[in-house]
C-alpha positions, 0 to 999 in steps of 0.5 A: 500500500502506498503510504500517505506520506509518500503521496505528499512527496509525490506532489512536491516532486511532481512540480520540479524539473519537467519544463525541459521535457514538456511540449506545449501544442495547439491541436487543431480539431475538426470535430470541435471546430477549434484548436485545443491546448495540450501538454505532452510529457516525453520521458527521459531517454525517449530520443536516445532509443528510436525503437522503444515504445511507451504507454500513453496516459491521457490526463483530463484537466491538465491544470489540476492533475498533469504535474501530479501525474507526471511526478508520480510516473517519473518516480514509479519508473525510477523505482522500477514499479512502472514503465516510463510513460508519455503523458498528455494533459488536456486543457479544460480550464475554459471549456470544462462545463461543456466538455463534461456536461450531461443531461441530469434527467437521463445521464446521457452526454450533451452534444458538446460533451459527445464532441469532446468525447469524440475529440479524445477518441478520434483526434487526441489518441490518433495524433499521439499514436501517429507522432509518438512511439506509443505502446498499446497500453492507454490510460484515461485519468479524470477527476470529479465529473471528468471521471464520469466522462471517462466511464462512458468509454466503457461503451466502445465496442472495440476495447482499446482503453486499458485503464479507466481511472476515476479520481474523486468521481462525480458520477451521474445518477444513472451510472449503475444502469449505464455500466450494466448496458455497456456489456463488460463481458466484451473485455473477456474476449480480448487478449489484454488486461484492463483496469477500472479504478474508483476511490471513495473518501471520508472527505466527501459528503455523506451523499457522495460517499453513499453513491460511490459506495453503491457503485463500488459494491455493484462493481465488486460483483463483476467477475471478468478475469482480465477486467480488474475492478479496483475499489479504493477508500481513502481516509483524508480530510479534504478532496485535494489530498484524496486526489493526490493520494489516489493517483499513486494508489491507482498507478500501483495497481494498474502497473502491478504486472510490470513490477517484479514479483512481490511477496503477495503475488508469489503467495497468491499466484506462484508458490503452489504451481507445478514447475512447468506452470511456474515457468509459463507464468514467468515467461508470460509475465515478461511477454505481456510486459513487452507487449503492453508497455513496450518495455523489453526488460529481458527478465529480472534476476529477482524474479528468476530467483523467486521461482528457483526453489519451485523448479529445483525442489519439485519433480526432482528438478526435471524442469531445470533445462526448460527453466534455463531455456526460458531465461535464455529466450527472454534474456539471452545475455544472462548467465543464469539460463546457462547455469540452470541448463548446466545444473540440469546436465550435472544432476543427470551426470552428463558432465561434459555437457554441464561443463560446456554450459557453465563455461558459456555462462561464465563467459557472459559474466562481468569479471567485476561481478561479485558472484563470478568467482563462485560461478567459476567454481562450477567449472573447476569442480567439473574440470576433472570429471 
């Protein structure tokens, strides 16, 4: 759980040092018949790698949320808790009332709000995907009534938004029926991962807390494997701190697949797996990271060690070679793949093959690696066989 004290740090951090990486752009809109100001944050290192792609986050009301979101995205990336992101802030200072308006008697978006919705869907996203190296993972962030607008993206027949982040939401009175009409089962037919985040807060009025609580209760009954419902409750004295705390808490959840295997993830999803299933789980995790976030990490040694015990102790270590091959497939420069294959051969008394594999692995190691001497002992041990 992201601590409240950390969220205060994120707020302070978010206002420092982004001007040199932020582009101001006037986007001409055929739909709105005008130009709209947007801010585009380009992550550090973007210009140095012409192949790497980045998740896209679209933040409504950039005047309120853009700097806070960018600050969190930078810190999460530095802590290896999320990939670097391209962030777009949509200015709504002068047009907010029209952009997010809806009929109070039906909950339906007004014509001006429908145009703004189409502007986001057909022009902002198109512009970003055409001009920047974006990955398939798209997030929408909105606060208050902007969050209500975001919820309408659930109705799209083609599921192209990955995370719907509704901060301090002010939904219409018809949100329950609208969610039921959106046929959320369509998400289960996509080979992808989706998130819907809402937060309640003790700082809200009793009526607003009750309304959000009812929606969260209804959402908790949605059982779609790849559509993750995140119902959050934030204890704080005011809505501003609730928003600043909700953003990192939401990011912590929507990028959990990116992070290294936590103790919670291991205990809930990994520890009881058979070796072959544990290997598949790890391989699939990194293939999904690569696909969704454009982040070819290879594979973290921490995650290799997380499932090592399962591979070694179950089924007499018969899956060691498969484990090594999987590592080499995802991370060919790692010595660990060769180590596990060598260990497999050694356990089967195929010493020449084991020695060859250990030598290959040792050749990949940096002599300054503190583990290189220990690894070389495998070679010395088998040299006389």
